[in-house]
C-alpha positions in Angstrom: -0.2 0.3 -0.5 2.8 2.3 1.1 4.2 1.5 -2.4 1.3 2.6 -4.2 1.0 5.8 -2.5 4.3 6.6 -3.7 4.4 5.6 -7.2 1.2 8.1 -7.0 2.9 11.1 -5.6 6.1 10.3 -7.7 3.2 10.1 -11.3 1.4 13.2 -10.0 4.6 15.2 -9.3 6.0 14.2 -12.8 2.9 15.8 -14.3 2.4 19.0 -12.9 6.1 19.2 -13.4 5.9 18.4 -17.0 3.1 20.8 -17.4 5.3 23.5 -15.4 8.3 22.5 -17.8 6.4 23.3 -20.7 4.5 26.9 -20.2 8.2 28.0 -18.9 9.6 26.7 -22.2 6.5 28.5 -23.8 6.4 25.4 -26.3 3.2 24.2 -25.1 0.7 23.5 -27.5 -2.4 24.9 -26.2 -3.5 26.8 -29.6 -4.6 22.9 -30.1 -6.1 22.0 -27.1 -9.9 22.6 -25.6 -11.1 22.4 -22.2 -14.5 20.3 -21.7 -16.3 23.1 -19.3 -19.6 23.7 -20.6 -21.0 26.6 -18.5 -23.0 29.4 -19.8 -20.4 31.3 -22.4 -20.4 35.3 -22.1 -18.6 36.5 -25.3 -20.3 40.2 -25.2 -18.3 41.1 -21.8 -17.3 40.3 -18.8 -19.7 39.8 -16.1 -19.0 41.7 -12.8 -22.1 41.4 -11.0 -24.1 38.4 -10.1 -27.9 36.9 -11.4 -29.2 37.3 -7.8 -29.7 40.4 -5.9 -30.7 38.9 -2.7 -26.1 37.7 -2.3 -22.8 39.0 -3.1 -19.6 37.1 -3.4 -16.5 37.6 -2.1 -13.1 36.9 -4.4 -9.7 36.9 -3.3 -7.2 37.1 -5.9 -3.8 34.9 -5.3 -0.6 35.6 -6.9 1.4 36.1 -3.1 0.1 36.8 0.8 -0.1 32.7 1.1 0.8 33.0 4.6 -2.5 34.5 5.2 -4.3 32.2 3.9 -4.8 30.0 6.7 -6.4 32.8 8.7 -8.9 34.0 5.7 -10.0 30.4 5.6 -10.5 30.1 9.0 -12.5 33.6 9.5 -14.4 32.1 6.4 -15.4 29.1 8.0 -16.7 30.3 11.2 -18.8 32.2 9.4 -20.1 29.4 7.5 -19.5 31.8 3.8 -17.6 30.2 0.5 -15.7 32.6 -1.7 -13.8 32.5 -4.9 -9.9 32.0 -5.3 -8.9 33.6 -8.4 -5.4 32.0 -8.9 -2.2 32.6 -10.3 -0.6 29.5 -12.2 2.7 30.6 -11.3 1.9 30.7 -7.3 -0.3 26.9 -7.9 3.3 25.4 -9.0 4.6 26.2 -5.3 1.4 26.0 -3.1 0.1 22.8 -3.9 -1.1 22.4 -0.6 -2.3 25.3 0.4 -4.5 25.0 -3.1 -5.7 21.9 -1.8 -7.0 23.2 1.3 -8.9 25.8 0.1 -10.9 23.4 -2.3 -10.9 21.2 0.7 -12.7 24.3 2.5 -15.4 24.6 0.4 -14.4 27.6 -1.8 -14.7 27.9 -5.4 -11.3 28.1 -7.2 -11.0 30.2 -10.0 -8.7 31.1 -12.6 -6.2 33.7 -13.3 -3.7 33.1 -15.7 -0.6 32.2 -15.1 2.2 34.6 -15.3 0.3 37.6 -13.8 -0.2 39.4 -17.7 -1.2 42.6 -18.3 -4.0 40.6 -21.1 -5.3 43.6 -22.3 -1.9 43.5 -24.4 -2.0 39.9 -25.2 -3.1 38.4 -28.4 -5.7 35.9 -28.7 -2.9 32.6 -28.6 -1.1 34.5 -25.6 -4.5 34.7 -23.7 -5.4 31.1 -24.5 -2.2 29.8 -23.2 -2.2 31.8 -19.9 -5.3 30.6 -19.4 -5.0 26.7 -20.4 -1.9 26.4 -18.5 -3.8 27.5 -15.4 -6.7 25.3 -16.0 -4.1 22.5 -16.5 -2.5 22.6 -13.6 -5.2 23.3 -10.9 -6.6 20.3 -12.5 -4.1 18.1 -12.7 -3.6 18.3 -9.0 -6.8 18.4 -7.1 -9.1 16.9 -10.2 -11.2 20.1 -10.6 -12.1 21.9 -14.2 -12.8 26.0 -13.3 -15.1 28.0 -15.1 -14.5 31.6 -14.0 -11.7 33.4 -15.3 -10.4 36.7 -13.8 -7.6 38.2 -15.8 -5.2 40.1 -13.3 -5.7 43.1 -12.5 -9.0 43.5 -14.5 -7.5 44.4 -17.8 -8.9 42.8 -20.7 -9.1 42.6 -24.4 -11.5 41.5 -27.1 -9.4 38.6 -27.5 -9.4 38.0 -24.1 -13.4 37.7 -23.5 -13.9 35.5 -26.7 -10.6 32.9 -25.8 -11.9 32.7 -21.9 -15.7 32.3 -23.8 -14.1 29.2 -25.8 -12.8 27.7 -23.6 -15.7 27.6 -21.5 -14.9 30.4 -19.3 -17.2 33.5 -18.0 -14.6 36.6 -17.5 -15.3 37.9 -14.3 -14.6 41.5 -12.9 -15.6 43.1 -9.7 -18.1 45.7 -8.7 -16.7 46.5 -5.1 -12.7 47.2 -4.6 -11.2 47.0 -1.5 -7.9 48.4 -1.8 -6.9 45.9 0.6 -4.0 45.3 -1.3 -2.2 49.2 -0.5 -3.7 49.6 2.1 -3.2 48.3 5.8 -6.5 50.7 7.2 -8.7 48.2 8.3 -11.5 50.5 9.0 -11.6 52.1 5.4 -11.1 48.2 4.0 -14.5 47.6 5.9 -16.0 50.7 4.4 -14.6 49.8 0.8 -16.4 46.8 1.5 -19.5 47.4 2.9 -20.8 51.0 2.4 -22.6 50.9 -1.2 -22.3 47.7 -1.2 -26.2 46.2 -3.2 -27.5 42.6 -4.0 -25.4 40.9 -6.8 -22.0 42.3 -6.2 -18.5 41.0 -6.1 -16.1 42.3 -3.7 -12.9 42.5 -4.5 -9.7 41.6 -1.8 -6.7 39.6 -1.5 -4.6 37.6 1.5 -3.4 40.2 3.4 -2.9 40.7 7.0 -4.7 43.9 6.4 -8.1 41.7 4.5 -7.7 38.9 7.6 -8.1 41.7 11.0 -11.2 43.3 8.4 -12.7 39.8 7.3 -14.7 39.2 10.2 -16.7 42.5 10.4 -16.8 42.6 7.0 -19.4 39.4 7.1 -20.9 40.3 9.8 -22.0 44.1 8.1 -23.0 41.8 4.7 -24.9 39.8 7.1 -26.6 42.1 8.8 -27.7 43.8 5.6 -29.1 40.9 4.3 -27.2 39.2 2.0 -26.0 36.3 1.7 -22.5 35.7 0.1 -21.6 32.9 -2.0 -19.0 31.9 -4.9 -19.1 33.7 -8.1 -20.0 29.8 -9.6 -23.2 30.5 -7.8 -24.3 33.3 -9.4 -23.0 33.4 -13.2 
């Protein structure tokens, strides 16, 4: 039994390293790959609001801040809340165990490309490469197929929308920006997240120490306003 487990781990490691190597070398034949994820496509534009006015969604962009993710998971779990974590492939490559924990807590895993690129400057092929590389890597690690893509920094072009759609992905933007990545004022982060909150909002956050401190009050305030909190996959 131990031998079988060891062989399985070695096989998974080889597969993951194979994917990473081809991404880095730039010879991953992504143009000819397809992703079998039958979801509602949105070829005309990105989605920045959910379709249920009684609910809002928290979206965490993850290319860094690994040290704060476990604290965020504990806060969300204590409030029985599920969120969407948009992960970058270059982060995933070095943080498989953390990715697994996020998924095991019941949160949605979303795609944020591989190299944290400005997608508004990328060709159709490069947009596709960024999305598929991360899709394949996450699929190899935790055996899920993601369906929502959030371009880093919210930059995209017509190729981003069309290539994401062709791959079965919704392109996701945010409605509310907490700006927690640049601001350590916890009260201000809470204010940005909740002051003008409306049904269907997508609230953008990042794994930072300030976010960990602000999150309990954000969750309480959202619930006090009468909104449910669900992953983005449930409202698109």
